[in-house]
C-alpha positions in Angstrom: 9.1 -50.2 -14.6 7.8 -49.3 -11.1 7.5 -45.7 -10.0 8.3 -44.7 -6.5 6.8 -41.8 -4.7 8.8 -40.2 -1.9 6.9 -38.5 0.9 7.8 -36.6 4.0 5.4 -37.0 6.8 7.3 -34.7 9.2 6.7 -31.6 7.1 7.9 -29.9 3.9 11.3 -30.9 2.5 12.2 -27.2 2.0 10.7 -23.9 3.0 9.0 -22.4 0.0 7.3 -19.5 1.8 9.9 -16.9 0.7 9.7 -18.0 -2.9 5.8 -17.8 -2.9 6.0 -14.4 -1.2 8.5 -13.0 -3.7 6.3 -14.2 -6.6 3.4 -12.5 -4.9 5.3 -9.2 -4.6 6.6 -9.5 -8.2 3.0 -10.0 -9.5 1.8 -7.0 -7.6 4.6 -4.9 -9.0 3.7 -5.9 -12.5 -0.1 -5.2 -12.2 0.1 -1.8 -10.5 -0.3 1.3 -12.5 2.4 4.0 -12.6 2.4 6.1 -9.4 -0.1 3.6 -7.8 0.9 2.5 -4.3 -0.1 -1.0 -3.2 -0.3 -1.8 0.4 1.0 -5.4 0.4 0.2 -8.2 2.8 3.0 -9.0 5.2 4.8 -12.3 4.6 3.0 -13.8 7.6 -0.4 -12.6 6.4 0.2 -13.9 2.9 1.5 -17.2 4.1 -1.5 -17.6 6.5 -3.8 -17.3 3.5 -1.7 -19.8 1.5 -1.7 -22.3 4.4 -5.5 -21.9 4.5 -5.5 -23.0 0.8 -7.1 -19.7 -0.3 -6.6 -19.5 -4.1 -4.7 -16.5 -5.5 -7.8 -15.1 -7.2 -9.5 -14.9 -3.8 -6.4 -13.2 -2.3 -6.6 -10.7 -5.1 -10.2 -10.1 -4.3 -9.4 -9.6 -0.6 -6.8 -6.9 -1.6 -9.4 -5.1 -3.8 -12.2 -5.4 -1.1 -9.9 -4.1 1.6 -8.9 -1.1 -0.5 -5.3 -2.1 -0.5 -5.0 -0.8 -4.1 -4.7 2.9 -4.0 -6.4 4.3 -7.1 -8.0 7.6 -6.2 -9.3 10.3 -8.4 -7.6 13.7 -8.1 -10.9 15.1 -6.8 -10.9 12.7 -3.9 -7.3 13.5 -3.1 -7.9 17.3 -3.3 -10.9 17.0 -0.9 -8.7 15.2 1.7 -5.9 17.7 1.2 -8.3 20.7 1.7 -9.6 19.1 4.8 -6.1 18.7 6.2 -5.2 22.3 5.3 -8.3 23.6 7.1 -7.6 21.5 10.2 -3.9 22.3 10.5 -3.4 26.0 10.0 -0.7 26.3 12.7 1.4 23.7 10.9 0.9 25.5 7.6 2.1 28.8 9.1 5.3 27.0 10.3 6.1 25.4 6.9 8.6 28.1 6.0 10.5 27.5 9.3 10.2 23.7 9.0 10.1 22.3 5.5 9.6 18.8 6.9 6.1 19.9 8.1 4.8 18.9 4.7 5.5 15.3 5.6 3.3 15.7 8.7 0.5 17.0 6.5 0.9 14.1 4.1 0.6 11.8 7.1 -2.6 13.6 8.1 -4.0 13.0 4.6 -3.1 9.3 4.9 -4.8 9.2 8.3 -8.1 10.7 7.3 -8.2 8.7 4.0 -7.4 5.6 6.0 -4.4 4.9 3.8 -6.3 5.0 0.5 -4.4 8.0 -1.0 -1.0 7.7 -2.7 1.4 9.7 -0.5 3.3 11.1 -3.5 0.1 12.4 -5.0 -1.0 13.8 -1.7 2.3 15.7 -1.3 2.0 17.0 -4.9 -1.5 18.3 -4.2 -0.5 19.8 -0.9 2.4 21.7 -2.6 0.1 22.9 -5.4 -2.6 24.2 -3.0 0.0 25.8 -0.6 2.1 27.2 -3.5 5.3 25.4 -2.3 8.0 24.7 -4.8 10.1 21.6 -4.4 
């Protein structure tokens, strides 16, 4: 019995990029800890790495090296929050008038931490230090 191999020299027979990307997102979801935020690669960034034939383990290392996994100690988060509080006294004075100002402060924490802090944790710590109830 002869075996035949079919090839397509014009390109892939079907686009598998979406499937690969969804598997990537699924795996990230399964490995993250509760309340841990993961800054994912965009589909184009992920697919560029796949086209470059970079193994998944190296992609995982890139994510770790680039601090895409947010896993901060509370002490780190509190230090960022205290810095934001000291630098934004005017906003803090206006929080009673504008409850959405807390979102601005969370954004400032994200900015000075370069996105390394979980925004939910940052907001919780801001509310604690500013004695704001939900």
